Backbone and ligand atoms as CSV (ligand in chain L), in Angstrom:
chain,resi,resn,atom,element,x,y,z
A,1,MET,N,N,-11.608,-34.029,163.748
A,1,MET,CA,C,-11.777,-32.645,163.527
A,1,MET,C,C,-10.843,-31.699,164.362
A,2,ARG,N,N,-10.076,-31.019,163.692
A,2,ARG,CA,C,-8.917,-30.317,164.446
A,2,ARG,C,C,-9.317,-28.869,164.468
A,3,ILE,N,N,-9.284,-28.204,165.794
A,3,ILE,CA,C,-9.719,-26.876,166.043
A,3,ILE,C,C,-8.468,-26.029,166.458
A,4,LEU,N,N,-8.353,-24.830,165.896
A,4,LEU,CA,C,-7.357,-24.007,166.631
A,4,LEU,C,C,-7.972,-23.004,167.292
A,5,VAL,N,N,-7.742,-22.944,168.741
A,5,VAL,CA,C,-8.274,-21.996,169.512
A,5,VAL,C,C,-7.337,-20.834,169.726
A,6,VAL,N,N,-7.606,-19.638,169.349
A,6,VAL,CA,C,-6.682,-18.476,169.393
A,6,VAL,C,C,-7.243,-17.579,170.454
A,7,GLU,N,N,-6.695,-17.454,171.832
A,7,GLU,CA,C,-7.287,-16.756,172.834
A,7,GLU,C,C,-6.003,-16.571,173.880
A,8,ASP,N,N,-5.861,-15.177,174.048
A,8,ASP,CA,C,-4.566,-14.865,175.097
A,8,ASP,C,C,-4.836,-15.038,176.527
A,9,GLU,N,N,-6.180,-15.204,176.712
A,9,GLU,CA,C,-6.520,-15.357,178.293
A,9,GLU,C,C,-6.280,-16.891,178.605
A,10,GLN,N,N,-5.270,-17.369,179.279
A,10,GLN,CA,C,-5.044,-18.691,179.252
A,10,GLN,C,C,-6.062,-19.521,179.931
A,11,LYS,N,N,-6.745,-18.888,180.917
A,11,LYS,CA,C,-7.683,-19.497,181.640
A,11,LYS,C,C,-8.974,-19.866,180.767
A,12,VAL,N,N,-9.230,-19.034,179.978
A,12,VAL,CA,C,-10.354,-19.071,179.008
A,12,VAL,C,C,-9.997,-20.151,177.809
A,13,ALA,N,N,-8.729,-20.006,177.433
A,13,ALA,CA,C,-8.188,-20.818,176.354
A,13,ALA,C,C,-8.186,-22.374,176.870
A,14,ASN,N,N,-7.807,-22.559,178.105
A,14,ASN,CA,C,-7.689,-23.986,178.695
A,14,ASN,C,C,-9.094,-24.460,178.905
A,15,ALA,N,N,-10.018,-23.763,179.275
A,15,ALA,CA,C,-11.543,-24.053,179.360
A,15,ALA,C,C,-11.972,-24.607,178.206
A,16,LEU,N,N,-11.836,-23.744,177.098
A,16,LEU,CA,C,-12.361,-23.981,175.861
A,16,LEU,C,C,-11.639,-25.500,175.208
A,17,LYS,N,N,-10.378,-25.642,175.600
A,17,LYS,CA,C,-9.609,-26.681,174.974
A,17,LYS,C,C,-10.256,-28.028,175.714
A,18,GLU,N,N,-10.395,-27.949,177.046
A,18,GLU,CA,C,-10.884,-28.998,177.791
A,18,GLU,C,C,-12.451,-29.390,177.427
A,19,GLY,N,N,-13.277,-28.362,177.293
A,19,GLY,CA,C,-14.576,-28.664,176.998
A,19,GLY,C,C,-14.519,-29.170,175.535
A,20,LEU,N,N,-13.825,-28.718,174.559
A,20,LEU,CA,C,-13.937,-29.191,173.162
A,20,LEU,C,C,-13.301,-30.661,173.024
A,21,GLU,N,N,-12.200,-30.750,173.846
A,21,GLU,CA,C,-11.712,-32.179,173.903
A,21,GLU,C,C,-12.694,-33.228,174.352
A,22,GLU,N,N,-13.463,-32.785,175.315
A,22,GLU,CA,C,-14.497,-33.759,175.889
A,22,GLU,C,C,-15.565,-34.095,174.719
A,23,GLU,N,N,-15.641,-33.111,173.796
A,23,GLU,CA,C,-16.660,-33.512,172.590
A,23,GLU,C,C,-15.763,-34.156,171.343
A,24,ARG,N,N,-14.534,-34.504,171.825
A,24,ARG,CA,C,-13.762,-35.452,171.044
A,24,ARG,C,C,-13.225,-34.554,169.864
A,25,TYR,N,N,-13.020,-33.198,169.897
A,25,TYR,CA,C,-12.423,-32.445,169.013
A,25,TYR,C,C,-10.836,-32.488,169.348
A,26,GLU,N,N,-9.938,-32.344,168.313
A,26,GLU,CA,C,-8.593,-32.187,168.705
A,26,GLU,C,C,-8.227,-30.788,168.599
A,27,VAL,N,N,-7.754,-30.304,169.831
A,27,VAL,CA,C,-7.636,-28.834,169.902
A,27,VAL,C,C,-6.192,-28.505,170.060
A,28,ASP,N,N,-5.839,-27.357,169.514
A,28,ASP,CA,C,-4.517,-26.678,169.505
A,28,ASP,C,C,-4.691,-25.308,170.056
A,29,LEU,N,N,-3.801,-24.764,170.865
A,29,LEU,CA,C,-4.100,-23.428,171.324
A,29,LEU,C,C,-2.847,-22.556,170.791
A,30,ALA,N,N,-3.400,-21.257,170.520
A,30,ALA,CA,C,-2.378,-20.157,170.170
A,30,ALA,C,C,-2.776,-19.052,171.193
A,31,TYR,N,N,-1.715,-18.581,171.912
A,31,TYR,CA,C,-2.148,-17.317,172.740
A,31,TYR,C,C,-1.914,-16.075,172.075
A,32,THR,N,N,-1.234,-16.106,171.042
A,32,THR,CA,C,-0.780,-14.666,170.481
A,32,THR,C,C,-1.287,-14.690,169.033
A,33,GLY,N,N,-1.561,-13.582,168.328
A,33,GLY,CA,C,-1.966,-13.379,166.872
A,33,GLY,C,C,-0.788,-13.938,166.060
A,34,GLU,N,N,0.435,-13.740,166.489
A,34,GLU,CA,C,1.554,-14.103,165.666
A,34,GLU,C,C,1.565,-15.542,165.665
A,35,ASP,N,N,1.435,-16.368,166.735
A,35,ASP,CA,C,1.612,-17.638,166.856
A,35,ASP,C,C,0.397,-18.227,166.062
A,36,ALA,N,N,-0.721,-17.613,166.267
A,36,ALA,CA,C,-2.014,-18.208,165.326
A,36,ALA,C,C,-1.718,-18.089,163.901
A,37,PHE,N,N,-1.053,-17.065,163.229
A,37,PHE,CA,C,-0.910,-16.784,161.933
A,37,PHE,C,C,0.162,-17.845,161.527
A,38,PHE,N,N,1.017,-18.070,162.280
A,38,PHE,CA,C,2.153,-19.003,161.995
A,38,PHE,C,C,1.498,-20.522,161.907
A,39,ARG,N,N,0.750,-20.852,162.820
A,39,ARG,CA,C,0.023,-22.100,162.785
A,39,ARG,C,C,-0.932,-22.145,161.438
A,40,VAL,N,N,-1.628,-21.307,161.278
A,40,VAL,CA,C,-2.699,-21.430,160.284
A,40,VAL,C,C,-2.062,-21.585,158.883
A,41,ASN,N,N,-0.802,-21.002,158.815
A,41,ASN,CA,C,-0.115,-21.085,157.681
A,41,ASN,C,C,0.777,-22.257,157.445
A,42,THR,N,N,1.020,-23.038,158.488
A,42,THR,CA,C,2.009,-24.174,158.426
A,42,THR,C,C,1.110,-25.362,158.609
A,43,GLU,N,N,-0.041,-25.278,159.409
A,43,GLU,CA,C,-0.722,-26.589,159.637
A,43,GLU,C,C,-2.307,-26.511,159.054
A,44,LYS,N,N,-2.793,-27.676,159.125
A,44,LYS,CA,C,-4.131,-27.751,158.653
A,44,LYS,C,C,-5.159,-27.958,159.712
A,45,PHE,N,N,-6.089,-26.978,159.894
A,45,PHE,CA,C,-7.060,-27.177,160.757
A,45,PHE,C,C,-8.688,-27.065,160.090
A,46,ASP,N,N,-9.659,-27.630,160.711
A,46,ASP,CA,C,-10.845,-27.689,160.320
A,46,ASP,C,C,-11.655,-26.523,160.659
A,47,LEU,N,N,-11.222,-25.884,161.803
A,47,LEU,CA,C,-12.016,-24.648,162.321
A,47,LEU,C,C,-11.183,-23.719,162.946
A,48,ILE,N,N,-11.118,-22.521,163.046
A,48,ILE,CA,C,-10.509,-21.715,163.838
A,48,ILE,C,C,-11.396,-20.886,164.724
A,49,LEU,N,N,-11.238,-20.897,166.163
A,49,LEU,CA,C,-11.942,-20.030,167.118
A,49,LEU,C,C,-11.053,-18.899,167.352
A,50,LEU,N,N,-11.526,-17.774,166.901
A,50,LEU,CA,C,-10.566,-16.659,167.049
A,50,LEU,C,C,-11.052,-15.430,167.781
A,51,ASP,N,N,-10.259,-15.348,168.945
A,51,ASP,CA,C,-10.789,-14.213,169.917
A,51,ASP,C,C,-10.236,-12.749,169.236
A,52,LEU,N,N,-10.983,-11.933,169.170
A,52,LEU,CA,C,-10.783,-10.473,168.510
A,52,LEU,C,C,-9.727,-9.723,169.239
A,53,MET,N,N,-9.892,-9.802,170.612
A,53,MET,CA,C,-8.928,-8.943,171.343
A,53,MET,C,C,-7.619,-9.752,171.767
A,54,LEU,N,N,-6.643,-9.483,171.105
A,54,LEU,CA,C,-5.435,-10.198,171.191
A,54,LEU,C,C,-4.332,-9.133,171.313
A,55,PRO,N,N,-3.255,-9.264,172.132
A,55,PRO,CA,C,-2.065,-8.498,172.162
A,55,PRO,C,C,-1.307,-8.445,170.942
A,56,GLY,N,N,-0.656,-7.406,170.375
A,56,GLY,CA,C,-0.065,-7.460,169.098
A,56,GLY,C,C,-0.966,-7.371,168.014
A,57,ARG,N,N,-0.882,-8.411,167.082
A,57,ARG,CA,C,-1.917,-8.357,165.841
A,57,ARG,C,C,-3.161,-8.942,166.546
A,58,ASP,N,N,-4.226,-8.079,166.426
A,58,ASP,CA,C,-5.463,-8.527,166.848
A,58,ASP,C,C,-6.234,-9.455,165.884
A,59,GLY,N,N,-7.288,-10.067,166.269
A,59,GLY,CA,C,-8.139,-11.148,165.456
A,59,GLY,C,C,-8.342,-10.688,164.120
A,60,LEU,N,N,-8.913,-9.448,164.161
A,60,LEU,CA,C,-9.314,-8.942,162.699
A,60,LEU,C,C,-8.095,-8.784,161.926
A,61,GLN,N,N,-6.941,-8.436,162.260
A,61,GLN,CA,C,-5.670,-8.415,161.425
A,61,GLN,C,C,-5.205,-9.777,161.002
A,62,ILE,N,N,-5.384,-10.886,161.914
A,62,ILE,CA,C,-5.286,-12.094,161.662
A,62,ILE,C,C,-6.012,-12.569,160.519
A,63,LEU,N,N,-7.269,-12.399,160.848
A,63,LEU,CA,C,-8.237,-12.936,159.870
A,63,LEU,C,C,-8.133,-12.346,158.570
A,64,THR,N,N,-7.874,-11.053,158.527
A,64,THR,CA,C,-7.611,-10.565,157.073
A,64,THR,C,C,-6.452,-11.055,156.330
A,65,SER,N,N,-5.303,-11.168,157.158
A,65,SER,CA,C,-4.146,-11.795,156.330
A,65,SER,C,C,-4.257,-13.180,156.122
A,66,ILE,N,N,-4.861,-13.962,156.750
A,66,ILE,CA,C,-5.125,-15.429,156.369
A,66,ILE,C,C,-5.987,-15.527,155.288
A,67,ARG,N,N,-6.953,-14.718,155.122
A,67,ARG,CA,C,-7.842,-14.747,154.061
A,67,ARG,C,C,-7.231,-14.268,152.849
A,68,LYS,N,N,-6.301,-13.381,152.931
A,68,LYS,CA,C,-5.457,-12.927,151.881
A,68,LYS,C,C,-4.745,-13.842,151.251
A,69,ARG,N,N,-4.140,-14.796,152.134
A,69,ARG,CA,C,-3.364,-15.929,151.686
A,69,ARG,C,C,-4.200,-17.038,151.127
A,70,GLY,N,N,-5.355,-16.911,151.171
A,70,GLY,CA,C,-6.321,-17.855,150.521
A,70,GLY,C,C,-6.637,-19.091,151.488
A,71,VAL,N,N,-6.463,-18.864,152.715
A,71,VAL,CA,C,-6.809,-19.971,153.601
A,71,VAL,C,C,-8.315,-19.923,153.878
A,72,GLU,N,N,-9.015,-20.985,153.696
A,72,GLU,CA,C,-10.555,-20.917,153.708
A,72,GLU,C,C,-11.198,-21.684,154.988
A,73,THR,N,N,-10.349,-22.035,155.768
A,73,THR,CA,C,-10.705,-22.612,156.946
A,73,THR,C,C,-11.857,-21.889,157.688
A,74,PRO,N,N,-13.009,-22.479,158.137
A,74,PRO,CA,C,-13.969,-21.719,158.589
A,74,PRO,C,C,-13.566,-20.973,159.901
A,75,VAL,N,N,-13.891,-19.748,160.230
A,75,VAL,CA,C,-13.590,-18.927,161.288
A,75,VAL,C,C,-14.664,-18.582,162.214
A,76,LEU,N,N,-14.605,-18.779,163.514
A,76,LEU,CA,C,-15.772,-18.231,164.355
A,76,LEU,C,C,-14.893,-17.385,165.237
A,77,LEU,N,N,-15.568,-16.153,165.126
A,77,LEU,CA,C,-14.980,-15.091,165.924
A,77,LEU,C,C,-15.462,-15.102,167.278
A,78,LEU,N,N,-14.815,-14.819,168.359
A,78,LEU,CA,C,-15.418,-14.627,169.707
A,78,LEU,C,C,-14.968,-13.136,170.101
A,79,THR,N,N,-16.002,-12.505,170.493
A,79,THR,CA,C,-15.773,-11.150,170.821
A,79,THR,C,C,-16.545,-10.553,172.165
A,80,ALA,N,N,-15.736,-9.914,172.772
A,80,ALA,CA,C,-16.219,-9.226,173.966
A,80,ALA,C,C,-17.153,-8.002,173.662
A,81,ARG,N,N,-16.825,-7.337,172.610
A,81,ARG,CA,C,-17.384,-6.141,172.119
A,81,ARG,C,C,-18.675,-6.486,171.364
A,82,ASP,N,N,-19.898,-6.043,171.673
A,82,ASP,CA,C,-20.952,-6.190,170.602
A,82,ASP,C,C,-21.445,-4.970,170.224
A,83,THR,N,N,-20.770,-4.497,169.086
A,83,THR,CA,C,-21.346,-3.421,168.471
A,83,THR,C,C,-21.471,-3.727,167.008
A,84,LEU,N,N,-22.472,-3.171,166.333
A,84,LEU,CA,C,-22.750,-3.487,164.863
A,84,LEU,C,C,-21.417,-3.478,164.020
A,85,GLU,N,N,-20.665,-2.237,164.488
A,85,GLU,CA,C,-19.571,-2.201,163.698
A,85,GLU,C,C,-18.542,-3.271,163.540
A,86,ASP,N,N,-18.224,-3.753,164.853
A,86,ASP,CA,C,-17.427,-4.977,165.158
A,86,ASP,C,C,-17.868,-6.107,164.438
A,87,ARG,N,N,-19.225,-6.501,164.373
A,87,ARG,CA,C,-19.792,-7.516,163.724
A,87,ARG,C,C,-19.619,-7.457,162.205
A,88,VAL,N,N,-19.973,-6.287,161.725
A,88,VAL,CA,C,-19.820,-5.945,160.458
A,88,VAL,C,C,-18.335,-6.196,159.842
A,89,SER,N,N,-17.378,-5.509,160.580
A,89,SER,CA,C,-16.018,-5.426,160.167
A,89,SER,C,C,-15.411,-7.147,160.270
A,90,GLY,N,N,-15.964,-7.791,161.303
A,90,GLY,CA,C,-15.367,-9.140,161.467
A,90,GLY,C,C,-15.980,-10.001,160.069
A,91,LEU,N,N,-17.344,-9.978,159.817
A,91,LEU,CA,C,-17.870,-10.659,158.701
A,91,LEU,C,C,-17.286,-10.200,157.433
A,92,ASN,N,N,-16.930,-8.905,157.288
A,92,ASN,CA,C,-16.309,-8.381,155.904
A,92,ASN,C,C,-14.927,-8.888,155.915
A,93,ALA,N,N,-14.180,-9.191,157.035
A,93,ALA,CA,C,-12.799,-9.502,157.016
A,93,ALA,C,C,-12.819,-11.089,156.676
A,94,GLY,N,N,-14.058,-11.738,156.584
A,94,GLY,CA,C,-14.065,-13.036,156.247
A,94,GLY,C,C,-14.384,-14.087,157.259
A,95,ALA,N,N,-15.033,-13.652,158.379
A,95,ALA,CA,C,-15.337,-14.655,159.475
A,95,ALA,C,C,-16.646,-15.333,158.893
A,96,ASP,N,N,-16.749,-16.481,159.440
A,96,ASP,CA,C,-18.047,-17.426,159.101
A,96,ASP,C,C,-19.051,-17.307,160.033
A,97,ASP,N,N,-18.696,-16.825,161.272
A,97,ASP,CA,C,-19.804,-16.668,162.387
A,97,ASP,C,C,-19.061,-15.989,163.523
A,98,TYR,N,N,-19.881,-15.515,164.489
A,98,TYR,CA,C,-19.322,-14.730,165.644
A,98,TYR,C,C,-20.186,-15.089,166.939
A,99,LEU,N,N,-19.509,-15.014,167.977
A,99,LEU,CA,C,-20.217,-15.376,169.370
A,99,LEU,C,C,-19.648,-14.341,170.115
A,100,ILE,N,N,-20.605,-13.789,170.885
A,100,ILE,CA,C,-20.410,-12.615,171.880
A,100,ILE,C,C,-20.183,-13.129,173.164
A,101,LYS,N,N,-19.026,-12.813,173.877
A,101,LYS,CA,C,-18.604,-13.267,175.131
A,101,LYS,C,C,-19.429,-12.463,176.286
A,102,PRO,N,N,-19.862,-12.987,177.214
A,102,PRO,CA,C,-19.854,-14.423,177.724
A,102,PRO,C,C,-20.991,-15.271,176.862
A,103,PHE,N,N,-20.603,-16.536,176.585
A,103,PHE,CA,C,-21.574,-17.203,175.802
A,103,PHE,C,C,-21.640,-18.606,176.438
A,104,ALA,N,N,-22.744,-19.373,176.233
A,104,ALA,CA,C,-22.891,-20.673,176.821
A,104,ALA,C,C,-22.129,-21.712,175.948
A,105,PHE,N,N,-21.526,-22.561,176.619
A,105,PHE,CA,C,-20.709,-23.488,175.943
A,105,PHE,C,C,-21.615,-24.393,174.994
A,106,ALA,N,N,-22.953,-24.619,175.229
A,106,ALA,CA,C,-23.598,-25.350,174.335
A,106,ALA,C,C,-23.930,-24.608,173.064
A,107,GLU,N,N,-23.946,-23.226,173.095
A,107,GLU,CA,C,-24.212,-22.437,171.834
A,107,GLU,C,C,-23.007,-22.425,171.126
A,108,LEU,N,N,-21.704,-22.391,171.766
A,108,LEU,CA,C,-20.596,-22.483,170.870
A,108,LEU,C,C,-20.417,-23.870,170.358
A,109,LEU,N,N,-20.883,-24.963,170.806
A,109,LEU,CA,C,-20.759,-26.297,170.330
A,109,LEU,C,C,-21.615,-26.336,169.023
A,110,ALA,N,N,-22.892,-25.818,169.146
A,110,ALA,CA,C,-23.857,-25.710,168.038
A,110,ALA,C,C,-23.263,-25.171,166.855
A,111,ARG,N,N,-22.725,-23.950,167.306
A,111,ARG,CA,C,-22.241,-23.101,166.252
A,111,ARG,C,C,-21.041,-23.930,165.217
A,112,ILE,N,N,-20.169,-24.484,166.118
A,112,ILE,CA,C,-19.013,-25.126,165.659
A,112,ILE,C,C,-19.416,-26.384,164.780
A,113,ARG,N,N,-20.344,-27.114,165.252
A,113,ARG,CA,C,-21.066,-28.171,164.441
A,113,ARG,C,C,-21.549,-27.617,163.255
A,114,ALA,N,N,-22.432,-26.534,163.239
A,114,ALA,CA,C,-22.759,-25.992,161.851
A,114,ALA,C,C,-21.896,-25.628,160.947
A,115,LEU,N,N,-20.820,-25.016,161.438
A,115,LEU,CA,C,-19.801,-24.622,160.557
A,115,LEU,C,C,-19.003,-25.814,159.945
A,116,LEU,N,N,-18.888,-26.661,160.694
A,116,LEU,CA,C,-18.134,-27.898,160.194
A,116,LEU,C,C,-18.971,-28.761,159.321
A,117,ARG,N,N,-20.238,-28.760,159.402
A,117,ARG,CA,C,-21.207,-29.358,158.630
A,117,ARG,C,C,-21.042,-28.667,157.109
A,118,ARG,N,N,-21.124,-27.240,157.160
A,118,ARG,CA,C,-20.979,-26.591,156.066
A,118,ARG,C,C,-19.703,-26.702,155.386
A,119,GLY,N,N,-18.775,-26.945,156.173
A,119,GLY,CA,C,-17.192,-27.143,155.553
A,119,GLY,C,C,-17.141,-28.559,154.864
A,120,ARG,N,N,-18.070,-29.628,155.433
A,120,ARG,CA,C,-17.835,-30.644,154.919
A,120,ARG,C,C,-18.467,-31.020,153.540
A,121,SER,N,N,-19.369,-30.068,153.070
A,121,SER,CA,C,-19.967,-30.316,151.793
A,121,SER,C,C,-18.811,-30.374,150.695
A,122,THR,N,N,-17.750,-29.958,150.915
A,122,THR,CA,C,-16.819,-30.032,149.867
A,122,THR,C,C,-16.130,-31.346,149.968
A,123,ASP,N,N,-15.984,-31.953,151.114
A,123,ASP,CA,C,-15.516,-33.197,151.370
A,123,ASP,C,C,-16.392,-34.204,150.836
A,124,ALA,N,N,-17.611,-34.021,150.642
A,124,ALA,CA,C,-18.608,-34.950,150.148
A,124,ALA,C,C,-18.279,-35.199,148.726
A,125,LEU,N,N,-17.488,-34.227,148.158
A,125,LEU,CA,C,-17.184,-34.278,146.823
A,125,LEU,C,C,-15.854,-35.097,146.569
A,126,ARG,N,N,-15.486,-35.773,147.527
A,126,ARG,CA,C,-14.225,-36.374,147.565
A,126,ARG,C,C,-14.434,-38.017,147.965
A,127,LEU,N,N,-13.788,-38.689,147.090
A,127,LEU,CA,C,-13.844,-40.270,147.395
A,127,LEU,C,C,-12.499,-40.651,147.991
A,128,SER,N,N,-12.471,-41.394,148.919
A,128,SER,CA,C,-11.336,-41.764,149.575
A,128,SER,C,C,-11.191,-43.433,149.616
A,129,VAL,N,N,-10.242,-44.257,149.207
A,129,VAL,CA,C,-10.239,-45.596,149.478
A,129,VAL,C,C,-8.621,-45.715,149.812
A,130,GLY,N,N,-8.373,-46.320,151.099
A,130,GLY,CA,C,-7.128,-46.241,151.467
A,130,GLY,C,C,-6.290,-45.087,151.244
A,131,ASP,N,N,-5.114,-45.076,150.534
A,131,ASP,CA,C,-4.407,-43.812,150.487
A,131,ASP,C,C,-4.850,-43.148,149.170
A,132,LEU,N,N,-5.679,-43.631,148.414
A,132,LEU,CA,C,-6.194,-43.122,147.199
A,132,LEU,C,C,-7.277,-42.031,147.501
A,133,ASP,N,N,-7.134,-40.809,146.602
A,133,ASP,CA,C,-8.155,-39.850,146.968
A,133,ASP,C,C,-8.546,-39.210,145.563
A,134,MET,N,N,-9.949,-39.066,145.339
A,134,MET,CA,C,-10.340,-38.630,144.229
A,134,MET,C,C,-11.263,-37.379,144.459
A,135,ASP,N,N,-10.813,-36.298,143.740
A,135,ASP,CA,C,-11.788,-35.197,143.773
A,135,ASP,C,C,-12.864,-35.336,142.557
A,136,ILE,N,N,-14.227,-35.505,143.068
A,136,ILE,CA,C,-15.121,-35.964,142.072
A,136,ILE,C,C,-15.432,-34.869,141.030
A,137,VAL,N,N,-15.077,-33.534,141.487
A,137,VAL,CA,C,-15.347,-32.397,140.571
A,137,VAL,C,C,-14.173,-32.371,139.542
A,138,THR,N,N,-13.108,-32.126,140.095
A,138,THR,CA,C,-11.883,-32.126,139.073
A,138,THR,C,C,-11.349,-33.275,138.518
A,139,ARG,N,N,-11.790,-34.433,139.146
A,139,ARG,CA,C,-11.211,-35.804,138.700
A,139,ARG,C,C,-9.828,-35.925,138.905
A,140,LYS,N,N,-9.336,-35.150,139.972
A,140,LYS,CA,C,-7.967,-35.202,140.021
A,140,LYS,C,C,-7.802,-36.336,141.171
A,141,VAL,N,N,-6.863,-37.329,140.968
A,141,VAL,CA,C,-6.562,-38.391,141.931
A,141,VAL,C,C,-5.235,-38.220,142.341
A,142,THR,N,N,-5.152,-38.482,143.770
A,142,THR,CA,C,-3.769,-38.443,144.460
A,142,THR,C,C,-3.734,-39.781,145.248
A,143,ARG,N,N,-2.481,-40.092,145.357
A,143,ARG,CA,C,-2.112,-41.247,146.288
A,143,ARG,C,C,-1.101,-40.777,147.199
A,144,GLY,N,N,-1.453,-40.806,148.566
A,144,GLY,CA,C,-0.616,-40.332,149.701
A,144,GLY,C,C,-0.136,-38.965,149.190
A,145,GLY,N,N,-1.035,-38.142,148.725
A,145,GLY,CA,C,-0.732,-36.663,148.597
A,145,GLY,C,C,-0.130,-36.390,147.183
A,146,HIS,N,N,0.272,-37.515,146.411
A,146,HIS,CA,C,0.845,-37.243,145.166
A,146,HIS,C,C,-0.114,-37.475,144.027
A,147,THR,N,N,-0.029,-36.722,143.061
A,147,THR,CA,C,-1.009,-36.774,141.838
A,147,THR,C,C,-0.760,-37.859,141.145
A,148,VAL,N,N,-1.743,-38.629,140.778
A,148,VAL,CA,C,-1.751,-39.854,139.955
A,148,VAL,C,C,-2.379,-39.596,138.465
A,149,GLU,N,N,-1.596,-39.949,137.575
A,149,GLU,CA,C,-1.964,-39.575,136.141
A,149,GLU,C,C,-3.120,-40.812,135.758
A,150,ILE,N,N,-4.259,-40.274,135.392
A,150,ILE,CA,C,-5.219,-41.409,135.045
A,150,ILE,C,C,-5.829,-40.958,133.766
A,151,CYS,N,N,-6.110,-42.010,132.741
A,151,CYS,CA,C,-6.754,-41.915,131.517
A,151,CYS,C,C,-8.271,-42.162,131.758
A,152,TRP,N,N,-9.146,-41.027,131.432
A,152,TRP,CA,C,-10.508,-41.186,131.524
A,152,TRP,C,C,-10.972,-41.472,130.126
A,153,HIS,N,N,-11.850,-42.451,130.094
A,153,HIS,CA,C,-12.599,-42.562,128.583
A,153,HIS,C,C,-13.837,-42.231,128.686
A,154,ALA,N,N,-14.517,-41.839,127.471
A,154,ALA,CA,C,-15.811,-41.401,127.333
A,154,ALA,C,C,-16.585,-42.626,127.616
A,155,LYS,N,N,-17.852,-42.355,127.728
A,155,LYS,CA,C,-18.943,-43.457,128.096
A,155,LYS,C,C,-19.050,-44.505,127.033
A,156,SER,N,N,-19.061,-43.827,125.845
A,156,SER,CA,C,-19.064,-44.774,124.810
A,156,SER,C,C,-18.036,-45.862,124.653
A,157,GLY,N,N,-17.014,-45.701,125.440
A,157,GLY,CA,C,-16.029,-47.031,125.387
A,157,GLY,C,C,-14.958,-46.618,124.332
A,158,LYS,N,N,-15.193,-45.596,123.537
A,158,LYS,CA,C,-14.342,-45.418,122.528
A,158,LYS,C,C,-12.871,-44.929,123.295
A,159,LYS,N,N,-11.829,-45.538,122.872
A,159,LYS,CA,C,-10.638,-45.253,123.513
A,159,LYS,C,C,-9.836,-43.945,123.019
A,160,ARG,N,N,-9.607,-43.154,123.945
A,160,ARG,CA,C,-9.056,-42.010,123.530
A,160,ARG,C,C,-7.623,-41.992,124.418
A,161,PRO,N,N,-6.665,-42.702,123.969
A,161,PRO,CA,C,-5.475,-42.941,124.615
A,161,PRO,C,C,-4.781,-41.515,125.050
A,162,GLY,N,N,-4.223,-41.479,126.293
A,162,GLY,CA,C,-3.508,-40.334,126.624
A,162,GLY,C,C,-4.322,-39.036,127.091
A,163,GLU,N,N,-5.647,-39.318,126.839
A,163,GLU,CA,C,-6.383,-38.093,127.321
A,163,GLU,C,C,-6.569,-37.920,128.601
A,164,HIS,N,N,-6.336,-36.689,129.210
A,164,HIS,CA,C,-6.407,-36.376,130.569
A,164,HIS,C,C,-7.337,-35.305,130.779
A,165,LEU,N,N,-8.374,-35.634,131.688
A,165,LEU,CA,C,-9.316,-34.566,131.968
A,165,LEU,C,C,-8.894,-33.764,133.238
L,1,CA,CA,CA,-8.553,-11.884,174.606
């Protein structure tokens, strides 16, 4: 599981990275909103830990723009400000959860696990054997990332050649 930690305070960022790595997560750090935006658009993460207070583009702007681009990676907001308005705008912008600083690491872990479990429900609809992948819902099969054309036959066994679902 790969987590992107977006936090400009390097001490906090490093502590988060260290703690999460101890829990066997793969952790990448981004210290600015611009860097975070670039990483999210070019790499695949399972979860984003996003600090709201960032220099330049702040967390909320980053969140709004990645959601606009269709990125659905779960986002857990970290905020030092605990106002109803902040929480509402964070959730409205597409955050999945938020945590108010300072927080206990155990709580952060629990929330991360909950979000990753939620995210996995879509993976449960996927079958993988070696480099073959099948999406059970769309029946799309890929091998090593490339689409494989497969003919699906009706249960009756009647052959319908060339039919693609
Ligand atoms: Ca910050």
